[in-house]
N, C-alpha and C positions, 0 to 999 in steps of 0.2 A: 437760357441754359445755365448761366452763371448762378441764378437764384436757386435752381435745383441742386447744382453742385455744392453750393454753400449749405443748403438744407441737409444734404446727405452727410457732409462733413460734421455738421453740428449734431445731427441725430446720432452718428457713430460715437462722437465724444460723450454725449449724454448717456448713451447706452452703456458705455464702459463704466461710467460713474454709477449708474443704476445697478449693474451687475455686481460691482465690487461692494456697494452698499448692502445689497442682499446677502452677499457672502459673509460680510462682517456681522450682519444681524443674526446669523445662525447661532453664534455663541459670543455675544457682545461682552460678557463679563470675563471671558477667557482672554480676550484681546482688547481690554478696556482702553489702554493707551492708544493703540492703533485706531480704535473706533473713534475716540475723541479727536484724534489728529485728522481724521477724515471728514470732520464736520464742514470744513471749508468747501470741499467738493460737493457734499450733500446740499449745502446752502446755494452753491452754483446751480445745481439741478433744480432747486426750489425756485430760484429767480427765473430760470428758463421756463419753467411750467407757468409762472405768473406773467410772463412777458408776451408781447405780440408775436414774437418769433415762434413760440409754441403753436399759437393759433394758425400762423402762416404755414408752418411745417405740416400741421394736421390737415390743413386744406389741400396742400399739395399731395399728401398721401391719399386723401379722399378722391382726388382727381385722377389718381393712378400715375402721377408723375414720379413717384419714388419707387425704385425697384422692389418688386414683391418679395424677393429673397433677402432683403435687408431686414435684419432683426430690429424692431422698433417698438419695444415695450413702453418706451417713454412717451409714445403717442397714445397710449391707453390711459384715458383720464382716471379711471378707477385704479389702475395699477400704480401710477405715480402718486396719486392721492393717498393710497393705502401705505405706500412706502414712507412717505413723509410723515404720516400720522403715526406709524409704528416707530419711526425715528424719535419723535417727541416722547413717546412712552418709554423707550429705552433710555433716553437722556435723563428722564425723571428717576428711573430705577438706578441708574449709575450715579445720579446726583447724591443719593444718600451715602454712597460709598466714597465719593470724591469731594464732599463739601469742604473739606479742610485743605484742599489743594487747588492751586490756580489752574483753571481750565486752559489747555493749550489751544492755540488757534490765532488767526488774525482777523481784523475787521475789514470786510470787503465793502467799505463805504465808497461813496462817490469821491472823485478828486475835487475836494472842496477848494475854494479860492484861498490863495495865500498872499498876504501883503508883506514884502520883504523890506520895504523902505523906499527903494528906488524902482522896484519892479512889482508887478501883479502877475501871479501865476493863476491861470483860470482854465476852465474847460474850453475845448476848441469850439469855434463858432464859424459858420459859413461867412458871416460878414467880414471876417478877418482874412479870408482867402487871398485877396489881392495883396494885402500887406505881407502875408507869409510868402507868397510867390515872389514879390519884389525884393524882400530882404534876405531870403536864404534858400528857398526851395528851388529857385531857378539858377542859383549860383553853382556851377559845376565844381569849382574849387572847394567850396564849403562842403557840398554834399559828398564829394569824393573823399575828403578828409574823414568824414564820419561814416563812410561805407554805405551811403544811401544814394538812390538814383536821383537824377536831375529831372525836375518837372517842367513841362513846356507849355501847359495850358491851365487855365483856371478850373476847368472841369476836372482835370486830374487832381488838383489840389482839394477840391470839394469832395471827391471820392476818398482821398486820404483822410480828410476830416471825419467822414462817416466811418471809416475803418477805425480810427482812433477812438471815436465816441463809442462804437460797439465794443471794442476791447475793454474799455473802462466799465461799461454797463455790465458786461459779462464777467467781470472780475479777473480778466486775463492780464490787465495792465492798469497803471494809473498814469495818465498823460495830462500835461499842462502846456498851454501856450504861454510864452514869456512876453509880457507887455511892458515896454518902457513907459513909465508914468509921464515923463515930461513930453514925449512926442505922441503917445497913444499907439505907437507902432508895435506890431507883433515882430519881435526881433529874433525869435528862436523857439525852442521847445525843451522841456525837461520831463523826464518820465522814469517810472519803473516799468521798463518794457518787458521784464521777466518777473513774474510773481509765482513763487513756489509756496502754495498754501499748506502743503503737508509738512514741509521742513522750515517754514516761517522765515523765508528770506526773500529779498527783492534785489534786482540788479538795475542800476541807474544808467541812463544815457542822456546826453544833452547836446544841444547845438545852438550856437549864437551866430547871427549873420555877420559878415565880414566888416561892415561899416560900424558895428557896435562892439567889436572885440577890443581887448586891451583896456577895458573900463572896470573889470572885476565883476561883470554881470554873470559870467558862468559860475564863478565861485559863490556869488550871492544866491543864485538860483539853486545850485547843488546843495548848499548848506540847508536851505529851506526844505528841499525834498528829503534830505536825510532826517531832519527834525520830524517831518510829517510821517515818514516811514516808521520811526520808533514810537512817536507819541500818539499818532492817530490810527495807523494801520496795525501796529503791534509787532513789527518784525523783530526777530532775534538777531538777524544779521543783515547788513546792507553791503552790497558789493558793487564793484565797477571795474572795467578793464580798459586798456588802451594799447595802441601800438607804440613801440619805443620812439618811432619817428615823429609822433604827435607830441612834441615837447610842451606845447602850451596846455594841452589837456592833462599831461602828467603833472604840471605845476598846479593846476586846479585841484587835482586829486590829492596832492601832498598838502596843500593849504587846508583842505577839508578834513585832514586828520586820518585818512585811510592808511592801513598797514599793508605793505606788500606781502602777498601770500605766496606768490610763485609765478613762474613764466612758462608758458607753453611754447616750445621752440618751433620756429618755421610754421606757425599756425595759418597765416594768411599768404596767399600767392597774389601779389599785386604788382602791376607795371613790370612784369617780367622777372620778378624776384620774390623771395620769401621774407616774411616778417614775423617776429614773435608776437605773442599776446600776453600782456602783463595783467595779472589779477591782483586787486586790492580789496580790502574789506574793513568794516567796523562792526564789532559786536556790541550788543546793547549794553553789556557791562562796561565796555570801554567808552561808549558814548556817555554814560552817566558820569564818568570820571573827568570828562572834558568840560571846560568852561565854554559856554556858548558865546560865539562872537557877537 
């Protein structure tokens, strides 16, 4: 049942992209900027069509497992192929008019491996599940501080790894496990858990296991992810947030050069009381002005 529910959710998401793309194609020259800005979503649709997930969803539809009243034009091979082909033609037509301008958009590449000196940031692997579980995912204090659930079995951790992997493949997030070079242990994670392809920004989150805190690892990993966001993905802005009570996280944010944008008051209800949510960001223009550590 979970497989069907996930397929329905995925199909609905792709249908929304499909419908908006068709709408923009009606008069692309009249809304050129909006059309070019929507390319990230159309690329996501193209990746879906070329992935095993499309074939699996198509098979479920053929079996009658998908509700018949669900609009699902994205499962029409001719329909989606024609849309992507037409998109290429429109981009060529618009290219003559926009050749002197930088094309907006971000690169939905894989989360490539990053060497920071003391750490390796790499894609999540099942073989690291035990290390993840031992060092941070089973620690209620650490997980609670970052607003995440505590995991109690290795099977749960492996399911989490699969979700993280799918999110990156589908362009919904960029996630890395943080490996300490000297021990080879997975000591935490760093990610762009939110990727806004239309407005070209990403939001960072990170977590470091308790036994490895106080060594500057969170700052080192976060700086690497910021660099990756601007240099590889092409973000215009990188943002991050924290609760005022998380003083160690706030220090990391300040060390990385983020600017305080504002505070949403009483945003979280935790442990019987309310807490604010503080937002920080770095713009690409500000990032260029900073010397890299």
